[in-house]
Structure formats: C-alpha cells, structure tokens
The first five atom37 places (N, CA, C, CB, O) and aatype in JSON, in Angstrom:
{
  "aatype": [20, 20, 20, 20, 20, 20, 20, 20, 20, 20, 20, 20, 20, 20, 20, 20, 20, 20, 20, 20, 20, 20, 20, 20, 20, 20, 20, 20, 20, 20, 20, 20, 20, 20, 20, 20, 20, 20, 20, 20, 20, 20, 20, 20, 20, 20, 20, 20, 20, 20, 20, 20, 20, 20, 20, 20, 20, 20, 20, 20, 20, 20, 20, 20, 20, 20, 20, 20, 20, 20, 20, 20, 20, 20, 20, 20, 20, 20, 20, 20, 20, 20, 20, 20, 20, 20, 20, 20, 20, 20, 20, 20, 20, 20, 20, 20, 20, 20, 20, 20, 20, 20, 20, 20, 20, 20, 20, 20, 20, 20, 20, 20, 20, 20, 20, 20, 20, 20, 20, 20, 20, 20, 20, 20, 20, 20, 20, 20, 20, 20, 20, 20, 20, 20, 20],
  "atom_mask": [
    [1, 1, 1, 1, 1],
    [1, 1, 1, 1, 1],
    [1, 1, 1, 1, 1],
    [1, 1, 1, 1, 1],
    [1, 1, 1, 1, 1],
    [1, 1, 1, 1, 1],
    [1, 1, 1, 1, 1],
    [1, 1, 1, 1, 1],
    [1, 1, 1, 1, 1],
    [1, 1, 1, 1, 1],
    [1, 1, 1, 1, 1],
    [1, 1, 1, 1, 1],
    [1, 1, 1, 1, 1],
    [1, 1, 1, 1, 1],
    [1, 1, 1, 1, 1],
    [1, 1, 1, 1, 1],
    [1, 1, 1, 1, 1],
    [1, 1, 1, 1, 1],
    [1, 1, 1, 1, 1],
    [1, 1, 1, 1, 1],
    [1, 1, 1, 1, 1],
    [1, 1, 1, 1, 1],
    [1, 1, 1, 1, 1],
    [1, 1, 1, 1, 1],
    [1, 1, 1, 1, 1],
    [1, 1, 1, 1, 1],
    [1, 1, 1, 1, 1],
    [1, 1, 1, 1, 1],
    [1, 1, 1, 1, 1],
    [1, 1, 1, 1, 1],
    [1, 1, 1, 1, 1],
    [1, 1, 1, 1, 1],
    [1, 1, 1, 1, 1],
    [1, 1, 1, 1, 1],
    [1, 1, 1, 1, 1],
    [1, 1, 1, 1, 1],
    [1, 1, 1, 1, 1],
    [1, 1, 1, 1, 1],
    [1, 1, 1, 1, 1],
    [1, 1, 1, 1, 1],
    [1, 1, 1, 1, 1],
    [1, 1, 1, 1, 1],
    [1, 1, 1, 1, 1],
    [1, 1, 1, 1, 1],
    [1, 1, 1, 1, 1],
    [1, 1, 1, 1, 1],
    [1, 1, 1, 1, 1],
    [1, 1, 1, 1, 1],
    [1, 1, 1, 1, 1],
    [1, 1, 1, 1, 1],
    [1, 1, 1, 1, 1],
    [1, 1, 1, 1, 1],
    [1, 1, 1, 1, 1],
    [1, 1, 1, 1, 1],
    [1, 1, 1, 1, 1],
    [1, 1, 1, 1, 1],
    [1, 1, 1, 1, 1],
    [1, 1, 1, 1, 1],
    [1, 1, 1, 1, 1],
    [1, 1, 1, 1, 1],
    [1, 1, 1, 1, 1],
    [1, 1, 1, 1, 1],
    [1, 1, 1, 1, 1],
    [1, 1, 1, 1, 1],
    [1, 1, 1, 1, 1],
    [1, 1, 1, 1, 1],
    [1, 1, 1, 1, 1],
    [1, 1, 1, 1, 1],
    [1, 1, 1, 1, 1],
    [1, 1, 1, 1, 1],
    [1, 1, 1, 1, 1],
    [1, 1, 1, 1, 1],
    [1, 1, 1, 1, 1],
    [1, 1, 1, 1, 1],
    [1, 1, 1, 1, 1],
    [1, 1, 1, 1, 1],
    [1, 1, 1, 1, 1],
    [1, 1, 1, 1, 1],
    [1, 1, 1, 1, 1],
    [1, 1, 1, 1, 1],
    [1, 1, 1, 1, 1],
    [1, 1, 1, 1, 1],
    [1, 1, 1, 1, 1],
    [1, 1, 1, 1, 1],
    [1, 1, 1, 1, 1],
    [1, 1, 1, 1, 1],
    [1, 1, 1, 1, 1],
    [1, 1, 1, 1, 1],
    [1, 1, 1, 1, 1],
    [1, 1, 1, 1, 1],
    [1, 1, 1, 1, 1],
    [1, 1, 1, 1, 1],
    [1, 1, 1, 1, 1],
    [1, 1, 1, 1, 1],
    [1, 1, 1, 1, 1],
    [1, 1, 1, 1, 1],
    [1, 1, 1, 1, 1],
    [1, 1, 1, 1, 1],
    [1, 1, 1, 1, 1],
    [1, 1, 1, 1, 1],
    [1, 1, 1, 1, 1],
    [1, 1, 1, 1, 1],
    [1, 1, 1, 1, 1],
    [1, 1, 1, 1, 1],
    [1, 1, 1, 1, 1],
    [1, 1, 1, 1, 1],
    [1, 1, 1, 1, 1],
    [1, 1, 1, 1, 1],
    [1, 1, 1, 1, 1],
    [1, 1, 1, 1, 1],
    [1, 1, 1, 1, 1],
    [1, 1, 1, 1, 1],
    [1, 1, 1, 1, 1],
    [1, 1, 1, 1, 1],
    [1, 1, 1, 1, 1],
    [1, 1, 1, 1, 1],
    [1, 1, 1, 1, 1],
    [1, 1, 1, 1, 1],
    [1, 1, 1, 1, 1],
    [1, 1, 1, 1, 1],
    [1, 1, 1, 1, 1],
    [1, 1, 1, 1, 1],
    [1, 1, 1, 1, 1],
    [1, 1, 1, 1, 1],
    [1, 1, 1, 1, 1],
    [1, 1, 1, 1, 1],
    [1, 1, 1, 1, 1],
    [1, 1, 1, 1, 1],
    [1, 1, 1, 1, 1],
    [1, 1, 1, 1, 1],
    [1, 1, 1, 1, 1],
    [1, 1, 1, 1, 1],
    [1, 1, 1, 1, 1],
    [1, 1, 1, 1, 1],
    [1, 1, 1, 1, 1]
  ],
  "atom_positions": [
    [[27.84, 9.76, 47.0], [29.07, 10.4, 46.46], [30.26, 9.9, 47.15], [29.03, 11.91, 46.58], [30.25, 9.75, 48.37]],
    [[31.39, 9.61, 46.33], [32.52, 9.06, 46.98], [33.45, 10.16, 47.71], [33.3, 8.27, 45.94], [33.29, 11.38, 47.66]],
    [[34.36, 9.53, 48.33], [35.22, 10.52, 49.3], [36.09, 11.34, 48.32], [36.27, 9.65, 50.48], [36.37, 12.49, 48.67]],
    [[36.52, 10.92, 47.2], [37.21, 11.94, 46.37], [36.54, 13.03, 45.99], [37.67, 11.47, 45.27], [37.09, 14.13, 46.06]],
    [[35.23, 12.88, 45.53], [34.42, 14.03, 45.14], [34.18, 14.86, 46.27], [33.15, 13.65, 44.53], [34.31, 16.08, 46.2]],
    [[33.77, 14.19, 47.49], [33.57, 15.01, 48.66], [34.78, 15.95, 49.15], [33.2, 14.09, 49.74], [34.63, 17.08, 49.6]],
    [[35.93, 15.32, 49.0], [37.14, 16.17, 49.36], [37.44, 17.24, 48.46], [38.33, 15.37, 49.44], [37.85, 18.33, 48.86]],
    [[37.23, 16.92, 47.16], [37.35, 18.06, 46.11], [36.25, 19.24, 46.31], [37.16, 17.42, 44.6], [36.49, 20.41, 46.03]],
    [[35.1, 18.81, 46.78], [34.1, 19.86, 46.96], [34.34, 20.66, 48.16], [32.77, 19.3, 47.03], [34.06, 21.86, 48.17]],
    [[34.89, 19.97, 49.3], [35.21, 20.69, 50.5], [36.4, 21.68, 50.2], [35.58, 19.68, 51.66], [36.39, 22.82, 50.66]],
    [[37.45, 21.21, 49.38], [38.58, 22.01, 49.09], [38.14, 23.32, 48.27], [39.62, 21.15, 48.3], [38.64, 24.42, 48.48]],
    [[37.18, 23.08, 47.37], [36.91, 24.32, 46.54], [35.69, 25.04, 47.14], [36.63, 23.95, 44.98], [35.62, 26.26, 46.96]],
    [[34.8, 24.46, 47.77], [33.61, 25.27, 48.29], [33.37, 25.23, 49.73], [32.37, 24.83, 47.68], [32.28, 25.58, 50.19]],
    [[34.45, 24.76, 50.56], [34.29, 24.62, 51.93], [34.3, 25.98, 52.65], [35.35, 23.72, 52.44], [34.46, 26.0, 53.87]],
    [[34.15, 27.14, 51.93], [34.21, 28.34, 52.6], [33.14, 29.22, 51.77], [35.74, 28.93, 52.64], [32.45, 28.68, 50.9]],
    [[33.01, 30.49, 52.05], [32.04, 31.35, 51.48], [32.19, 31.29, 49.98], [32.19, 32.77, 52.0], [33.23, 31.78, 49.53]],
    [[31.34, 30.76, 49.14], [31.41, 30.71, 47.74], [30.18, 31.13, 46.97], [31.75, 29.42, 47.37], [29.07, 31.03, 47.49]],
    [[30.32, 31.54, 45.91], [29.2, 32.05, 44.97], [28.89, 30.85, 44.08], [29.65, 33.4, 44.04], [29.76, 30.43, 43.31]],
    [[27.63, 30.24, 44.18], [27.21, 29.16, 43.25], [25.93, 29.64, 42.48], [26.93, 27.78, 44.05], [25.16, 30.45, 43.01]],
    [[25.71, 29.11, 41.2], [24.45, 29.35, 40.66], [23.37, 28.26, 41.02], [24.6, 29.48, 39.22], [23.64, 27.06, 40.96]],
    [[22.19, 28.71, 41.38], [21.2, 27.75, 41.69], [19.94, 28.01, 40.68], [20.8, 27.89, 43.26], [19.37, 29.09, 40.49]],
    [[19.69, 26.91, 40.15], [18.46, 26.92, 39.15], [17.35, 26.18, 39.69], [18.8, 26.29, 37.75], [17.53, 25.01, 40.04]],
    [[16.13, 26.77, 39.81], [14.97, 26.14, 40.14], [14.01, 26.17, 39.0], [14.42, 26.73, 41.32], [14.34, 26.67, 37.93]],
    [[12.82, 25.65, 39.2], [11.78, 25.82, 38.22], [10.66, 26.75, 38.55], [11.22, 24.56, 37.94], [10.11, 26.54, 39.62]],
    [[10.26, 27.67, 37.88], [9.29, 28.62, 38.01], [8.08, 28.3, 37.06], [9.9, 29.96, 37.74], [7.96, 28.91, 36.0]],
    [[7.19, 27.33, 37.45], [6.3, 26.66, 36.6], [7.11, 25.83, 35.7], [5.42, 27.6, 35.85], [7.76, 24.88, 36.14]],
    [[7.09, 26.13, 34.44], [7.87, 25.2, 33.48], [9.14, 25.95, 32.99], [6.95, 24.74, 32.16], [9.86, 25.45, 32.13]],
    [[9.39, 27.18, 33.55], [10.69, 27.9, 33.17], [11.7, 27.83, 34.07], [10.51, 29.24, 32.95], [11.42, 27.98, 35.26]],
    [[12.92, 27.63, 33.71], [14.05, 27.7, 34.63], [14.21, 29.1, 35.1], [15.35, 27.21, 33.98], [13.88, 30.05, 34.4]],
    [[14.72, 29.22, 36.35], [14.9, 30.47, 36.97], [16.37, 30.23, 37.74], [13.56, 30.86, 37.99], [16.55, 29.32, 38.55]],
    [[17.31, 31.13, 37.39], [18.64, 30.89, 37.99], [19.12, 32.24, 38.65], [19.71, 30.36, 36.86], [18.97, 33.35, 38.15]],
    [[19.67, 31.97, 39.78], [20.21, 33.1, 40.57], [21.61, 32.65, 41.21], [19.13, 33.56, 41.74], [21.86, 31.45, 41.4]],
    [[22.44, 33.62, 41.52], [23.67, 33.42, 42.39], [23.33, 33.36, 43.9], [24.7, 34.59, 42.16], [22.53, 34.14, 44.42]],
    [[23.95, 32.46, 44.54], [23.67, 32.5, 46.05], [25.0, 32.29, 46.71], [22.58, 31.36, 46.56], [25.89, 31.64, 46.15]],
    [[25.13, 32.83, 47.88], [26.41, 32.44, 48.75], [26.05, 31.19, 49.38], [26.84, 33.56, 49.93], [24.93, 30.99, 49.85]],
    [[27.07, 30.27, 49.39], [26.87, 28.97, 49.99], [28.13, 28.45, 50.46], [26.24, 28.02, 49.06], [29.14, 29.01, 50.04]],
    [[28.25, 27.49, 51.25], [29.48, 26.64, 51.7], [29.08, 25.2, 51.5], [29.92, 26.9, 53.29], [27.93, 24.78, 51.6]],
    [[30.18, 24.49, 51.19], [29.94, 22.99, 51.17], [30.38, 22.4, 52.45], [30.69, 22.29, 50.0], [31.53, 22.63, 52.84]],
    [[29.59, 21.68, 53.12], [29.89, 21.16, 54.34], [29.01, 19.8, 54.64], [29.66, 22.3, 55.39], [27.78, 19.76, 54.6]],
    [[29.77, 18.83, 54.92], [29.12, 17.6, 55.35], [28.23, 16.98, 54.28], [28.31, 17.86, 56.57], [27.15, 16.48, 54.55]],
    [[28.73, 17.04, 53.08], [27.88, 16.44, 51.96], [26.83, 17.31, 51.25], [27.15, 15.29, 52.51], [26.05, 16.83, 50.43]],
    [[26.85, 18.58, 51.6], [25.72, 19.49, 51.04], [26.18, 20.92, 51.04], [24.37, 19.38, 51.9], [27.07, 21.35, 51.78]],
    [[25.54, 21.61, 50.2], [25.68, 23.04, 50.18], [24.69, 23.75, 51.07], [25.54, 23.54, 48.8], [23.51, 23.38, 51.07]],
    [[25.1, 24.73, 51.82], [24.2, 25.45, 52.72], [24.29, 27.02, 52.51], [24.54, 25.07, 54.21], [25.36, 27.53, 52.18]],
    [[23.25, 27.69, 52.7], [23.24, 29.05, 52.63], [22.11, 29.65, 53.58], [23.07, 29.45, 51.19], [21.3, 28.88, 54.1]],
    [[22.07, 30.95, 53.8], [20.99, 31.63, 54.58], [20.28, 32.47, 53.53], [21.55, 32.55, 55.85], [20.83, 33.21, 52.73]],
    [[18.95, 32.23, 53.65], [18.11, 32.9, 52.7], [16.7, 33.25, 53.44], [17.92, 31.96, 51.38], [16.58, 33.31, 54.66]],
    [[15.67, 33.46, 52.54], [14.38, 33.92, 53.11], [13.34, 32.91, 52.6], [14.0, 35.45, 52.67], [13.35, 32.55, 51.43]],
    [[12.46, 32.45, 53.49], [11.39, 31.44, 53.14], [10.45, 31.99, 52.07], [10.55, 31.04, 54.4], [9.94, 31.24, 51.24]],
    [[10.22, 33.35, 52.09], [9.22, 33.86, 51.26], [9.9, 34.43, 49.9], [8.4, 34.97, 52.05], [9.27, 35.13, 49.11]],
    [[11.13, 34.1, 49.73], [11.85, 34.35, 48.39], [11.32, 33.46, 47.37], [13.38, 34.14, 48.47], [10.85, 32.37, 47.72]],
    [[11.36, 33.82, 46.09], [10.97, 33.14, 44.9], [11.66, 31.76, 44.93], [11.34, 33.96, 43.61], [10.97, 30.76, 44.76]],
    [[12.98, 31.66, 45.14], [13.6, 30.4, 45.08], [12.99, 29.39, 46.04], [15.03, 30.55, 45.36], [12.66, 28.26, 45.69]],
    [[12.84, 29.93, 47.37], [12.26, 28.91, 48.24], [10.86, 28.62, 47.99], [12.4, 29.27, 49.59], [10.46, 27.51, 48.34]],
    [[10.03, 29.44, 47.44], [8.66, 29.12, 47.04], [8.71, 27.99, 45.99], [7.93, 30.4, 46.47], [7.97, 27.01, 46.04]],
    [[9.67, 28.19, 44.98], [9.78, 27.2, 43.92], [10.29, 25.89, 44.48], [10.7, 27.7, 42.79], [9.78, 24.84, 44.09]],
    [[11.3, 25.87, 45.39], [11.74, 24.72, 45.95], [10.7, 23.98, 46.75], [12.84, 25.01, 46.71], [10.73, 22.74, 46.72]],
    [[9.77, 24.61, 47.48], [8.69, 24.11, 48.14], [7.75, 23.37, 47.27], [8.04, 25.12, 48.81], [7.09, 22.46, 47.74]],
    [[7.64, 23.73, 45.93], [6.85, 22.99, 45.03], [7.62, 21.89, 44.24], [6.21, 23.92, 44.1], [7.06, 20.86, 43.86]],
    [[8.86, 22.16, 44.02], [9.67, 21.0, 43.25], [11.03, 21.16, 43.79], [9.68, 21.12, 41.53], [11.69, 22.13, 43.41]],
    [[11.56, 20.28, 44.67], [12.88, 20.39, 45.34], [14.02, 19.89, 44.45], [12.87, 19.59, 46.66], [15.11, 19.72, 44.98]],
    [[13.85, 19.63, 43.08], [14.81, 19.2, 42.24], [15.37, 20.54, 41.64], [14.24, 18.17, 41.2], [14.65, 21.36, 41.07]],
    [[16.67, 20.68, 41.82], [17.45, 21.85, 41.5], [18.62, 21.46, 40.64], [17.91, 22.56, 42.74], [18.9, 20.28, 40.43]],
    [[19.37, 22.6, 40.1], [20.7, 22.33, 39.5], [21.59, 23.41, 40.13], [20.7, 22.4, 37.86], [21.12, 24.47, 40.52]],
    [[22.83, 23.11, 40.21], [23.74, 24.12, 40.77], [25.09, 24.0, 39.94], [23.97, 23.86, 42.4], [25.39, 22.97, 39.34]],
    [[25.85, 25.09, 39.95], [27.1, 25.19, 39.18], [27.92, 26.25, 39.9], [26.85, 25.55, 37.63], [27.46, 27.12, 40.64]],
    [[29.16, 26.06, 39.59], [30.18, 27.08, 40.12], [31.64, 26.52, 39.93], [29.9, 27.4, 41.72], [31.92, 25.37, 40.29]],
    [[32.54, 27.34, 39.38], [33.96, 27.0, 39.32], [34.24, 25.57, 38.89], [34.57, 27.25, 40.65], [34.68, 24.75, 39.71]],
    [[34.01, 25.26, 37.7], [34.2, 23.93, 37.09], [33.55, 22.81, 37.72], [35.54, 23.62, 37.03], [34.12, 21.73, 37.84]],
    [[32.25, 23.05, 38.2], [31.43, 22.16, 38.87], [30.04, 22.31, 38.33], [31.49, 22.39, 40.33], [29.61, 23.44, 38.09]],
    [[29.32, 21.28, 38.14], [27.86, 21.38, 37.78], [27.19, 20.12, 38.37], [27.61, 21.47, 36.15], [27.81, 19.05, 38.36]],
    [[25.93, 20.21, 38.9], [25.34, 19.03, 39.46], [23.73, 19.28, 39.64], [26.08, 18.7, 40.87], [23.22, 20.36, 39.93]],
    [[23.1, 18.11, 39.42], [21.7, 17.99, 39.78], [21.68, 17.8, 41.3], [20.98, 16.79, 39.02], [22.6, 17.16, 41.81]],
    [[20.63, 18.36, 42.11], [20.66, 18.3, 43.34], [19.28, 18.36, 43.8], [21.48, 19.23, 43.84], [18.39, 18.65, 43.0]],
    [[19.0, 18.06, 45.22], [17.77, 18.17, 45.83], [17.86, 19.33, 46.93], [17.35, 16.78, 46.42], [18.84, 19.38, 47.68]],
    [[16.91, 20.17, 47.0], [17.13, 21.36, 47.84], [16.04, 21.35, 48.85], [17.14, 22.71, 47.02], [14.97, 20.87, 48.48]],
    [[16.16, 21.84, 50.17], [15.24, 21.93, 51.18], [15.37, 23.06, 52.07], [15.28, 20.81, 51.88], [16.44, 23.65, 52.17]],
    [[14.31, 23.42, 52.74], [14.34, 24.37, 53.75], [14.53, 23.85, 55.18], [13.16, 25.12, 53.67], [13.67, 23.12, 55.68]],
    [[15.59, 24.2, 55.83], [15.65, 23.63, 57.07], [15.16, 24.46, 58.25], [16.95, 23.25, 57.27], [15.34, 24.13, 59.42]],
    [[14.56, 25.51, 57.86], [13.66, 26.31, 58.86], [14.5, 27.49, 59.3], [13.17, 25.4, 60.2], [15.58, 27.82, 58.79]],
    [[13.92, 28.06, 60.24], [14.47, 29.34, 60.75], [15.9, 29.03, 61.38], [13.45, 30.01, 61.85], [16.19, 28.04, 62.05]],
    [[16.77, 30.16, 61.0], [18.15, 29.94, 61.49], [18.32, 29.78, 62.96], [18.99, 31.04, 61.07], [19.28, 29.12, 63.37]],
    [[17.46, 30.36, 63.83], [17.55, 30.16, 65.27], [16.82, 28.91, 65.89], [17.02, 31.38, 65.91], [16.63, 28.84, 67.1]],
    [[16.45, 28.02, 65.14], [15.58, 26.89, 65.54], [16.81, 26.07, 66.29], [14.74, 26.01, 64.14], [17.92, 26.0, 65.77]],
    [[16.51, 25.47, 67.58], [17.52, 24.76, 68.23], [18.29, 23.79, 67.46], [16.98, 24.13, 69.27], [19.5, 23.68, 67.64]],
    [[17.59, 23.01, 66.5], [18.38, 21.98, 65.8], [19.25, 22.37, 64.75], [17.58, 21.06, 65.27], [19.95, 21.58, 64.11]],
    [[19.17, 23.93, 64.55], [20.16, 24.44, 63.55], [21.26, 25.18, 64.16], [19.51, 25.33, 62.56], [22.06, 25.83, 63.49]],
    [[21.29, 25.06, 65.54], [22.4, 25.94, 66.21], [23.8, 25.58, 65.76], [22.36, 25.81, 67.79], [24.57, 26.48, 65.43]],
    [[24.17, 24.33, 65.73], [25.57, 24.08, 65.44], [25.86, 24.47, 63.76], [25.89, 22.42, 65.82], [26.87, 25.09, 63.41]],
    [[24.89, 24.04, 62.88], [25.05, 24.53, 61.49], [25.06, 26.04, 61.38], [23.95, 24.0, 60.62], [25.91, 26.63, 60.71]],
    [[24.17, 26.61, 62.0], [24.22, 28.21, 61.93], [25.44, 28.76, 62.35], [23.17, 28.89, 62.79], [25.92, 29.68, 61.68]],
    [[26.09, 28.29, 63.46], [27.3, 28.82, 63.79], [28.32, 28.79, 62.73], [27.76, 28.19, 64.88], [29.07, 29.75, 62.52]],
    [[28.36, 27.6, 62.03], [29.3, 27.4, 60.98], [29.01, 28.41, 59.91], [29.26, 25.97, 60.44], [29.95, 29.08, 59.48]],
    [[27.72, 28.6, 59.41], [27.31, 29.52, 58.37], [27.65, 30.99, 58.72], [25.83, 29.36, 58.13], [28.19, 31.75, 57.92]],
    [[27.28, 31.34, 60.03], [27.57, 32.64, 60.28], [29.04, 33.05, 60.29], [27.0, 32.95, 61.46], [29.4, 34.18, 59.95]],
    [[29.93, 32.05, 60.7], [31.28, 32.32, 60.67], [31.89, 32.41, 59.2], [31.95, 31.27, 61.47], [32.7, 33.27, 58.86]],
    [[31.36, 31.36, 58.35], [31.72, 31.27, 56.92], [31.28, 32.61, 56.31], [31.0, 30.0, 56.16], [32.07, 33.12, 55.52]],
    [[30.2, 33.23, 56.56], [29.73, 34.42, 55.81], [30.06, 35.72, 56.62], [28.15, 34.32, 55.53], [29.4, 36.74, 56.43]],
    [[31.05, 35.69, 57.49], [31.23, 36.8, 58.59], [31.62, 38.09, 57.78], [32.46, 36.41, 59.76], [31.36, 39.19, 58.27]],
    [[32.22, 37.98, 56.57], [32.63, 39.23, 55.88], [31.5, 40.03, 55.52], [33.4, 38.97, 54.66], [31.64, 41.25, 55.52]],
    [[30.31, 39.48, 55.2], [29.17, 40.22, 54.79], [27.86, 40.07, 55.71], [28.86, 39.8, 53.39], [26.91, 40.85, 55.59]],
    [[27.86, 39.08, 56.57], [26.63, 38.66, 57.16], [26.07, 39.77, 58.09], [26.84, 37.33, 57.92], [24.85, 39.86, 58.18]],
    [[26.79, 40.53, 58.72], [26.37, 41.54, 59.7], [26.05, 42.91, 59.11], [27.43, 41.69, 60.71], [25.79, 43.86, 59.84]],
    [[26.07, 43.0, 57.7], [26.01, 44.3, 57.1], [24.56, 44.57, 56.86], [26.85, 44.39, 55.8], [24.31, 45.43, 56.02]],
    [[23.55, 43.97, 57.46], [22.1, 44.29, 57.32], [21.29, 43.58, 56.49], [21.93, 45.5, 56.94], [20.1, 43.89, 56.46]],
    [[21.71, 42.62, 55.76], [20.93, 41.81, 54.77], [20.23, 40.69, 55.47], [21.83, 41.25, 53.64], [19.25, 40.2, 54.91]],
    [[20.65, 40.21, 56.66], [20.05, 39.21, 57.34], [19.47, 39.64, 58.7], [20.99, 38.15, 57.47], [20.13, 40.27, 59.53]],
    [[18.21, 39.27, 58.87], [17.52, 39.57, 60.05], [17.29, 38.2, 60.81], [16.18, 40.34, 59.71], [16.41, 37.44, 60.4]],
    [[17.97, 37.92, 61.77], [17.91, 36.61, 62.54], [16.47, 36.52, 63.18], [19.1, 36.53, 63.72], [15.88, 35.44, 63.3]],
    [[15.99, 37.65, 63.56], [14.75, 37.62, 64.41], [13.52, 37.4, 63.43], [14.59, 39.04, 65.3], [12.42, 37.15, 63.92]],
    [[13.64, 37.48, 62.25], [12.6, 37.25, 61.3], [12.41, 35.71, 61.16], [12.95, 37.93, 59.94], [13.34, 35.01, 60.77]],
    [[11.34, 35.25, 61.45], [11.13, 33.76, 61.36], [11.32, 33.23, 59.98], [9.75, 33.38, 61.83], [11.55, 32.03, 59.81]],
    [[11.24, 34.05, 58.99], [11.28, 33.64, 57.58], [12.76, 33.46, 57.15], [10.55, 34.72, 56.66], [13.02, 32.87, 56.1]],
    [[13.75, 33.96, 57.95], [15.22, 33.8, 57.72], [15.53, 32.32, 57.85], [16.09, 34.67, 58.75], [15.34, 31.82, 58.96]],
    [[15.92, 31.65, 56.97], [16.02, 30.24, 56.96], [17.45, 29.85, 56.34], [14.8, 29.63, 56.13], [18.23, 30.64, 55.82]],
    [[17.65, 28.43, 56.51], [18.77, 27.73, 55.97], [18.26, 26.93, 54.81], [19.46, 26.85, 57.01], [17.29, 26.17, 54.92]],
    [[18.93, 27.1, 53.66], [18.76, 26.25, 52.58], [19.77, 25.14, 52.47], [18.77, 27.01, 51.42], [20.95, 25.43, 52.63]],
    [[19.43, 23.92, 52.22], [20.32, 22.92, 51.98], [20.14, 22.33, 50.65], [20.23, 21.95, 52.99], [19.04, 22.16, 50.12]],
    [[21.31, 22.01, 50.12], [21.3, 21.57, 48.73], [22.3, 20.34, 48.49], [21.69, 22.8, 47.81], [23.53, 20.44, 48.49]],
    [[21.67, 19.28, 48.3], [22.47, 17.98, 48.26], [22.7, 17.51, 46.82], [21.71, 16.81, 49.07], [21.77, 17.1, 46.13]],
    [[23.91, 17.57, 46.41], [24.2, 17.13, 45.05], [23.87, 15.64, 44.89], [25.7, 17.39, 44.7], [24.24, 14.85, 45.75]],
    [[23.23, 15.27, 43.88], [22.84, 13.86, 43.51], [23.61, 13.31, 42.41], [21.41, 13.77, 43.15], [23.89, 12.12, 42.44]],
    [[24.0, 14.09, 41.35], [24.86, 13.61, 40.24], [25.59, 14.83, 39.65], [23.99, 12.84, 39.12], [25.04, 15.93, 39.67]],
    [[26.65, 14.68, 39.19], [27.27, 15.87, 38.55], [28.72, 15.68, 38.04], [27.27, 17.01, 39.53], [29.23, 14.55, 38.01]],
    [[29.35, 16.72, 37.66], [30.74, 16.65, 37.12], [31.55, 17.78, 37.76], [30.78, 16.77, 35.52], [31.13, 18.93, 37.85]],
    [[32.78, 17.34, 38.22], [33.71, 18.26, 38.78], [35.1, 18.1, 38.03], [33.83, 18.02, 40.33], [35.61, 17.0, 37.81]],
    [[35.68, 19.33, 37.66], [36.97, 19.29, 37.04], [38.01, 19.94, 37.79], [36.93, 19.84, 35.77], [37.83, 21.07, 38.25]],
    [[39.14, 19.27, 37.96], [40.22, 19.83, 38.66], [41.61, 19.46, 37.87], [40.19, 19.28, 40.18], [41.89, 18.3, 37.58]],
    [[42.3, 20.39, 37.6], [43.67, 20.14, 37.08], [43.66, 19.24, 35.79], [44.55, 19.46, 38.2], [44.55, 18.44, 35.53]],
    [[42.57, 19.45, 35.05], [42.38, 18.65, 33.69], [41.75, 17.24, 33.84], [43.8, 18.43, 32.96], [41.6, 16.5, 32.87]],
    [[41.38, 16.88, 35.12], [40.73, 15.68, 35.41], [39.29, 15.88, 35.69], [41.38, 15.02, 36.51], [38.89, 16.72, 36.49]],
    [[38.47, 15.05, 34.98], [37.0, 15.09, 35.07], [36.5, 14.1, 36.06], [36.37, 14.83, 33.74], [36.79, 12.92, 35.89]],
    [[35.83, 14.43, 37.0], [35.34, 13.55, 38.02], [33.7, 13.45, 37.82], [35.78, 14.14, 39.51], [33.02, 14.48, 37.82]],
    [[33.22, 12.39, 37.68], [31.62, 12.3, 37.57], [31.17, 11.5, 38.8], [31.08, 11.5, 36.13], [31.86, 10.63, 39.33]],
    [[30.01, 11.84, 39.2], [29.38, 11.17, 40.22], [27.82, 11.03, 40.03], [29.7, 11.86, 41.46], [27.14, 10.45, 40.88]]
  ]
}
C-alpha cells in the first residue's frame, strides 16, 4: 500500500471507528460491525477468540471490510490475549482509542479469550473529496 492510501486511512480511521467485517461461515458470507482503529498499516480491534468471527477467521483468514467510502479485501488474524507481553504497546493504544466505551463491562481483560484482531488490507478502494484511490 502506498503512502497516500496509508495517510488517508490514518486520517479517516485512526481513531475509534465502526467498520463492517465480512467472513465466511462455510460458504455463506457473515457480516458484522466492529470497533476498530487503523494503525501502522492495519485495522485493530478487541474481540473474543470464541466468537463466531474469530472461529471463521481461524478457518479462512481472507475477509472483506468496509466503512465510510472505503472497501477492501484483507487478511485477518488473532494476535492472542490482550495482556500478552508482546501486545502491551498495541493494547495500550487500543485501550486509549476505545476509552469511551472500553470500561463499561463488555471487555474482560482477565479472560484469556479476550484477544486482539488484526486486519491487513490487501486491495481496495478509498474515496475522498470525489477522488477514487485504488490499491
């Protein structure tokens, strides 16, 4: 992905954002809205390893995402428990980005299944001010 697209994604999604995430449930698409931020070339969110989306990603990591004049094919992965030492820096960023709702009881950091999802766009389209950017 070139620097222009990266900068546009940071501008639009570099804070708590809602995006649609599509996975495959067998041979049927399954779409849901998730909270995510764009950071360092990928979208990140906090979710649950035993959720349907993460089970589906474990079988097929190819996903699609969209939000606010943006759509992309992507590859998703489970980075593991939010409190794993290797996730410390990233999790601090996520907790801060999601601070408006994070502590309202939906997230149990002590549960080993509370995890970080990483979604790396591989190709897509972004529209800003009437200009279409493809990558």
